[in-house]
C-alpha positions as CSV (number, residue, x, y, z in Angstrom):
1,M,26.9,-2.3,30.0
2,I,27.1,-1.7,33.8
3,V,30.5,-1.2,35.4
4,R,31.0,-1.1,39.2
5,H,33.1,1.8,40.6
6,G,33.5,1.3,44.3
7,K,30.0,1.3,45.8
8,Q,28.3,2.8,42.7
9,F,27.2,1.4,39.4
10,T,27.8,3.2,36.1
11,V,25.9,2.7,32.9
12,M,28.4,2.9,30.0
13,S,27.8,3.1,26.3
14,E,29.6,0.9,23.8
15,S,31.8,3.8,23.0
16,G,32.8,4.3,26.6
17,R,30.6,7.3,27.4
18,R,29.0,7.5,30.9
19,M,25.2,7.3,30.7
20,G,24.6,7.7,34.5
21,T,25.9,6.6,37.9
22,Y,23.6,4.9,40.4
23,R,23.8,3.7,44.0
24,S,22.2,0.3,43.2
25,R,22.6,-2.2,40.4
26,K,18.8,-2.3,40.1
27,R,18.6,1.4,39.2
28,A,21.5,1.0,36.8
29,Q,19.7,-1.9,35.1
30,R,16.5,0.1,34.8
31,R,18.4,3.0,33.1
32,L,20.1,0.5,30.7
33,R,16.6,-0.8,29.8
34,Q,15.4,2.7,29.1
35,I,18.4,3.4,26.9
36,E,17.8,0.2,24.9
37,M,14.1,1.1,24.6
38,F,14.9,4.5,23.2
39,K,17.3,2.9,20.7
40,R,14.5,0.6,19.5
41,M,12.0,3.4,19.3
42,K,14.4,5.5,17.2
43,S,15.1,2.6,14.8
44,N,11.4,1.7,14.4
45,S,10.3,5.3,13.8
46,R,12.2,5.5,10.5
47,S,9.8,4.6,7.8
48,R,11.3,3.2,4.7
49,L,10.1,3.5,1.2
50,I,10.9,-0.1,0.3
51,A,11.1,-3.0,2.7
52,R,14.6,-4.5,2.7
53,N,13.7,-7.6,4.7
54,R,10.8,-9.4,6.2
55,A,11.1,-7.5,9.5
56,D,10.2,-4.3,7.6
57,H,6.8,-5.8,6.4
58,G,4.0,-3.4,7.1
59,Q,6.3,-0.5,8.1
60,A,7.7,0.4,4.7
61,A,5.5,1.9,2.0
62,F,6.2,-0.9,-0.4
63,D,6.7,-4.4,1.1
64,Y,6.7,-7.8,-0.4
65,F,2.9,-8.0,-0.5
66,T,2.6,-4.9,-2.7
67,P,3.1,-6.9,-6.0
68,F,0.3,-9.2,-4.9
69,H,-2.0,-6.3,-4.4
70,F,-1.1,-5.0,-7.9
71,A,-1.7,-8.5,-9.4
72,A,-5.1,-8.8,-7.7
73,G,-6.1,-5.4,-9.1
74,F,-4.8,-6.3,-12.5
75,A,-6.9,-9.5,-12.5
76,A,-10.0,-7.5,-11.6
77,G,-9.3,-5.0,-14.4
78,V,-8.8,-7.7,-17.0
79,L,-12.1,-9.2,-15.9
80,G,-13.9,-5.9,-16.3
81,V,-14.6,-5.1,-12.6
82,S,-15.1,-1.4,-11.9
83,P,-12.3,0.2,-9.8
84,V,-14.8,1.0,-6.9
85,K,-16.1,-2.6,-6.8
86,A,-12.5,-3.9,-6.9
87,A,-11.4,-1.7,-4.1
88,I,-14.4,-2.7,-2.0
89,A,-13.8,-6.4,-2.7
90,L,-10.1,-6.3,-2.0
91,T,-10.7,-4.4,1.2
92,A,-13.3,-6.9,2.3
93,L,-10.7,-9.6,1.5
94,K,-8.1,-7.9,3.8
95,V,-10.7,-7.6,6.6
96,G,-11.5,-11.3,6.1
97,I,-7.9,-12.3,6.4
98,A,-7.4,-10.0,9.4
99,S,-10.5,-11.5,11.1
100,Y,-9.1,-15.0,10.6
101,E,-5.7,-14.0,12.0
102,R,-6.8,-11.7,14.9
103,G,-10.4,-12.6,15.7
104,A,-13.6,-11.3,14.2
105,G,-14.1,-8.4,16.6
106,H,-10.8,-6.8,16.0
107,A,-10.4,-7.1,12.2
108,L,-11.7,-3.8,10.9
109,F,-10.3,-1.2,13.3
110,S,-7.2,-2.7,14.8
111,R,-3.8,-2.9,13.3
112,G,-1.4,-5.7,13.5
113,Q,2.1,-5.3,14.9
114,G,4.1,-2.8,12.8
115,E,1.4,-2.0,10.2
116,S,1.5,1.6,9.0
117,N,-1.1,3.8,7.3
118,L,1.4,4.5,4.5
119,N,1.7,0.8,3.7
120,E,-2.1,0.4,3.6
121,L,-2.4,3.5,1.3
122,C,0.3,2.2,-1.1
123,D,-1.3,-1.2,-1.2
124,L,-4.6,0.3,-2.1
125,L,-2.9,2.5,-4.8
126,A,-1.2,-0.6,-6.2
127,E,-4.6,-2.4,-6.4
128,L,-6.2,0.6,-8.2
129,A,-3.2,0.9,-10.6
130,G,-3.6,-2.8,-11.4
131,V,-7.3,-2.3,-12.1
132,D,-6.6,0.6,-14.4
133,I,-3.9,-1.2,-16.4
134,G,-5.9,-4.4,-16.6
135,A,-8.9,-2.4,-17.9
136,Q,-6.7,-0.7,-20.5
137,I,-5.4,-4.0,-21.7
138,R,-8.9,-5.4,-21.8
139,A,-10.1,-2.5,-23.9
140,R,-7.2,-2.8,-26.3
141,S,-7.6,-6.6,-26.8
142,S,-11.4,-6.3,-27.3
143,A,-10.9,-3.4,-29.8
144,S,-8.4,-5.4,-31.8
145,A,-10.4,-8.6,-31.7
146,S,-13.7,-7.2,-32.9
147,P,-14.3,-6.8,-36.7
148,P,-14.0,-3.3,-38.1
149,A,-17.2,-1.3,-38.1
150,P,-19.0,-1.0,-41.4
151,A,-18.6,2.2,-43.3
152,P,-21.6,4.5,-43.1
153,A,-24.0,4.5,-46.0
154,P,-23.7,7.5,-48.4
155,A,-26.2,10.2,-48.0
156,P,-29.0,10.2,-50.5
157,P,-28.8,12.9,-53.3
158,L,-30.6,16.1,-52.7
159,P,-33.6,16.8,-55.0
160,A,-33.1,19.5,-57.7
161,A,-34.7,22.8,-56.9
162,P,-37.3,24.0,-59.3
163,V,-35.8,26.8,-61.4
164,A,-38.5,27.3,-64.1
165,G,-40.2,30.7,-63.8
166,F,-38.5,31.8,-60.6
167,F,-35.9,34.1,-62.1
168,R,-37.8,35.3,-65.1
């Protein structure tokens, strides 16, 4: 807040601490805007592990879209898609959605407001974990559904060695 003291203007914090005294109200307002900007920068720089609300989407490592990435990977694993092909397909899907939202020229190399590399990495890892778990479930279900393999045929008996006259 800005308080007038005679001909000068003082920027005060909420706790009553003086943050600067200026000759004009305009300079005091500029300083107050700087202080507010630094407060926002400090609060935005803290990356969270788990998003607590929708405003943290893209900044936290795990946001509300992470389960959807896992589910997409899981579906690919159950369908038998290789992890590399699944990662490429899901990345292409992300680029397609981004090109729809931001325009085709800016989809691949630009980030939206508040998106972090950590979030992108965790989404990719969730997709690959889903692919792996889906593939394991597919392997178990196909192994239990197939009939047991037939037992191998017994080996034929060995012919008897000729003994007559050899040891005499």
